[in-house]
C-alpha positions as CSV (number, residue, x, y, z in Angstrom):
1,X,99.7,99.8,123.4
2,X,99.5,96.2,124.3
3,X,96.3,95.7,122.2
4,X,94.3,98.1,124.4
5,X,93.8,100.9,121.9
6,X,94.5,100.4,118.2
7,X,93.9,102.0,114.9
8,X,90.4,100.5,114.5
9,X,89.2,101.7,117.9
10,X,90.7,105.2,117.3
11,X,89.0,105.5,113.9
12,X,85.6,104.2,115.3
13,X,85.6,106.6,118.3
14,X,86.8,109.5,116.0
15,X,83.8,108.8,113.7
16,X,81.3,108.8,116.6
17,X,82.9,111.9,118.2
18,X,82.8,113.7,114.8
19,X,79.1,112.9,114.3
20,X,78.1,114.0,117.8
21,X,80.2,117.2,117.5
22,X,78.7,118.1,114.1
23,X,75.1,117.5,115.4
24,X,75.4,119.4,118.7
25,X,78.2,121.9,118.3
26,X,76.8,123.7,115.2
27,X,80.2,123.6,113.5
28,X,79.8,121.1,110.6
29,X,83.0,121.9,108.8
30,X,85.3,121.5,111.8
31,X,87.2,118.2,111.6
32,X,87.6,116.4,114.9
33,X,90.0,113.5,115.0
34,X,93.1,111.9,116.5
35,X,96.2,114.1,116.3
36,X,99.9,113.8,117.1
37,X,99.7,115.4,120.6
38,X,96.8,113.1,121.5
39,X,98.9,110.0,120.5
40,X,101.8,111.3,122.6
41,X,99.4,111.8,125.5
42,X,98.1,108.2,125.2
43,X,101.7,106.8,125.1
44,X,102.7,108.8,128.1
45,X,99.5,107.8,130.0
46,X,100.1,104.2,129.1
47,X,103.7,104.2,130.5
48,X,102.4,106.0,133.6
49,X,99.7,103.4,134.2
50,X,102.2,100.6,133.6
51,X,104.7,102.1,136.0
52,X,102.3,102.5,138.8
53,X,100.3,99.2,138.0
54,X,97.1,101.0,137.1
55,X,94.4,99.9,134.7
56,X,95.0,102.0,131.6
57,X,91.4,101.8,130.2
58,X,89.8,102.7,133.5
59,X,92.2,105.6,133.9
60,X,91.5,106.8,130.4
61,X,87.7,106.7,131.0
62,X,88.0,108.9,134.1
63,X,90.2,111.3,132.3
64,X,87.5,111.6,129.6
65,X,84.8,112.2,132.3
66,X,86.9,115.0,133.9
67,X,87.6,116.5,130.5
68,X,83.9,116.6,129.9
69,X,83.3,118.4,133.2
70,X,86.1,121.0,132.5
71,X,84.8,121.5,129.0
72,X,81.3,122.3,130.3
73,X,82.7,124.7,132.8
74,X,84.8,126.4,130.2
75,X,81.8,126.7,127.9
76,X,79.5,127.9,130.7
77,X,81.9,130.7,131.8
78,X,83.3,131.6,128.4
79,X,86.8,130.8,129.5
80,X,87.9,130.5,125.9
81,X,88.5,134.2,125.9
82,X,91.8,133.4,127.7
83,X,93.1,132.2,124.3
84,X,93.7,135.7,123.2
85,X,96.3,136.0,125.9
86,X,98.4,133.3,124.2
87,X,101.3,134.4,122.0
88,X,103.0,132.9,119.0
89,X,105.8,131.8,121.4
90,X,103.4,129.5,123.2
91,X,102.3,127.8,120.0
92,X,105.9,127.4,118.8
93,X,107.1,125.9,122.1
94,X,104.3,123.3,122.0
95,X,105.0,122.4,118.4
96,X,108.7,122.0,119.2
97,X,107.8,119.7,122.1
98,X,105.7,117.5,119.9
99,X,108.4,117.3,117.2
100,X,111.1,116.4,119.7
101,X,108.9,113.7,121.3
102,X,108.3,112.1,117.9
103,X,112.0,112.3,117.0
104,X,113.0,110.8,120.3
105,X,110.5,107.9,120.0
106,X,111.8,107.1,116.5
107,X,115.4,106.8,117.7
108,X,114.3,104.8,120.7
109,X,112.5,102.3,118.4
110,X,115.5,102.1,116.1
111,X,117.9,101.4,119.0
112,X,115.5,98.7,120.3
113,X,115.4,97.1,116.9
114,X,119.2,97.1,116.6
115,X,119.6,95.7,120.1
116,X,117.1,92.9,119.3
117,X,118.6,92.2,115.9
118,X,122.2,93.4,115.9
119,X,124.4,93.5,112.8
120,X,127.1,90.8,112.9
121,X,130.0,90.1,110.6
122,X,128.9,86.5,109.8
123,X,125.5,85.0,109.5
124,X,124.7,81.3,109.9
125,X,122.0,79.6,107.8
126,X,120.2,77.7,110.6
127,X,117.9,80.6,111.6
128,X,117.0,81.1,108.0
129,X,116.1,77.4,107.6
130,X,114.1,77.6,110.8
131,X,112.0,80.5,109.4
132,X,111.6,79.2,105.9
133,X,108.2,77.6,106.5
134,X,106.9,80.9,107.9
135,X,108.4,82.8,105.0
136,X,107.0,80.6,102.3
137,X,103.6,80.7,104.0
138,X,103.5,84.5,104.0
139,X,104.8,84.8,100.4
140,X,102.0,85.9,98.1
141,X,103.4,84.8,94.7
142,X,105.0,81.6,93.6
143,X,107.7,83.5,91.8
144,X,108.9,85.0,95.1
145,X,108.8,81.6,96.7
146,X,110.9,80.1,93.9
147,X,113.4,83.0,94.2
148,X,113.8,82.4,98.0
149,X,114.3,78.7,97.7
150,X,116.8,79.3,94.9
151,X,118.7,81.9,96.9
152,X,118.9,79.7,100.0
153,X,119.9,76.7,98.0
154,X,122.7,78.7,96.4
155,X,123.8,80.1,99.8
156,X,124.2,76.5,101.0
157,X,126.9,75.9,98.4
158,X,129.2,78.5,99.8
159,X,132.6,77.2,100.7
160,X,132.7,79.3,103.9
161,X,129.8,77.3,105.3
162,X,131.6,74.0,104.8
163,X,134.6,75.2,106.9
164,X,132.5,75.7,110.0
165,X,130.3,72.6,109.9
166,X,130.9,69.1,111.1
167,X,129.7,66.0,109.3
168,X,126.3,65.9,111.1
169,X,125.5,69.5,110.2
170,X,126.5,68.8,106.7
171,X,124.2,65.8,106.4
172,X,121.3,67.8,107.9
173,X,121.9,70.7,105.6
174,X,122.1,68.2,102.7
175,X,118.7,66.8,103.6
176,X,117.3,70.3,103.9
177,X,118.9,71.3,100.6
178,X,117.3,68.3,99.0
179,X,113.9,69.2,100.5
180,X,114.3,72.7,99.1
181,X,115.1,71.3,95.7
182,X,111.9,69.2,95.9
183,X,109.9,72.3,96.9
184,X,111.5,74.2,94.1
185,X,110.6,71.5,91.6
186,X,107.0,71.4,93.0
187,X,106.7,75.2,92.6
188,X,108.0,74.9,89.1
189,X,105.3,72.2,88.3
190,X,102.6,74.4,89.9
191,X,103.9,77.4,87.9
192,X,103.8,75.3,84.7
193,X,100.2,74.1,85.6
194,X,99.1,77.7,86.1
195,X,100.7,78.6,82.8
196,X,98.7,75.8,81.1
197,X,95.5,77.0,82.8
198,X,96.2,80.6,81.7
199,X,96.7,79.3,78.1
200,X,93.5,77.3,78.3
201,X,91.6,80.3,79.6
202,X,93.1,82.4,76.7
203,X,91.8,79.8,74.2
204,X,88.4,79.8,75.8
205,X,88.3,83.5,75.7
206,X,89.3,83.4,72.0
207,X,86.6,80.8,71.3
208,X,84.0,83.0,73.1
209,X,85.1,85.9,71.0
210,X,84.7,83.8,67.8
211,X,81.2,82.7,69.0
212,X,80.3,86.3,69.7
213,X,81.5,87.3,66.3
214,X,79.4,84.5,64.7
215,X,76.4,85.5,66.7
216,X,76.9,89.1,65.4
217,X,77.1,87.8,61.8
218,X,73.9,85.7,62.4
219,X,72.2,88.8,63.9
220,X,73.2,90.8,60.9
221,X,71.9,88.1,58.5
222,X,68.6,88.0,60.3
223,X,68.4,91.8,60.0
224,X,69.0,91.5,56.3
225,X,66.3,88.7,56.0
226,X,63.9,90.9,58.0
227,X,64.6,93.8,55.7
228,X,64.0,91.5,52.6
229,X,60.7,90.3,54.1
230,X,59.7,93.9,54.6
231,X,60.5,94.7,51.0
232,X,58.5,91.6,49.8
233,X,55.6,92.6,52.1
234,X,55.7,96.1,50.6
235,X,55.8,94.5,47.0
236,X,52.8,92.3,47.9
237,X,50.9,95.4,49.1
238,X,51.7,97.2,45.9
239,X,50.5,94.1,43.9
240,X,47.3,93.9,46.0
241,X,46.7,97.6,45.4
242,X,47.2,97.1,41.6
243,X,44.8,94.2,41.6
244,X,42.3,96.4,43.4
245,X,42.6,99.0,40.7
246,X,42.3,96.4,37.9
247,X,39.1,95.0,39.6
248,X,37.7,98.5,39.9
249,X,38.4,99.1,36.2
250,X,36.7,95.8,35.2
251,X,33.7,96.8,37.3
252,X,33.5,100.1,35.4
253,X,33.7,98.3,32.0
254,X,30.8,96.0,33.0
255,X,28.7,99.1,33.7
256,X,29.1,100.5,30.1
257,X,26.0,99.5,27.9
């Protein structure tokens, strides 16, 4: 609505409203947020304000203030008991109204789009050439850009285009075609460079894998050496114990007269 209320503002105020409702209304599980009827109300209110040259945001604030007042009055006098008087017919009529409004708005937007961009029997290439810079800027992958330039370059070769052009237009289109060819060649070079970089990264990844494997082998070798040193230490301990026993035996022999 003319950048006055958007998705971000709606999500933010719905979040704040939901927190306040959960804290003070004692109904934590009740989800409070924007619905279809609320969007229809905003659209109708915006058109009303635009028709009578009123400030939409100020009008929306005062509507919120009065809704707060009425809500307090309804809660104070327990006027919600009137809901039991409503029938299924009332609910169905309201749902039907909402559906019809959404369907009507969809067809209105479709008609507006077709009036702005009508379908014609023949299309000229000049608008496409005028928008090519914007299109290539918004394209996210180089393959898509290359496909577009190839498609436009092939479209320029159509014989039906040559029948409706004078020499000046042909020369201009020739220059544009040459520029597109250069852009296509540049994109091809960039794609090839990216391929080389990808291959280099693959080689580096493979090298890192080999180094990781080598480090694993070295770690395993160090573990074996550590185990060997442990065995040698144990053997030395056994030898030391044997020497102690032999020394004790010699001591006993020296005590014999």
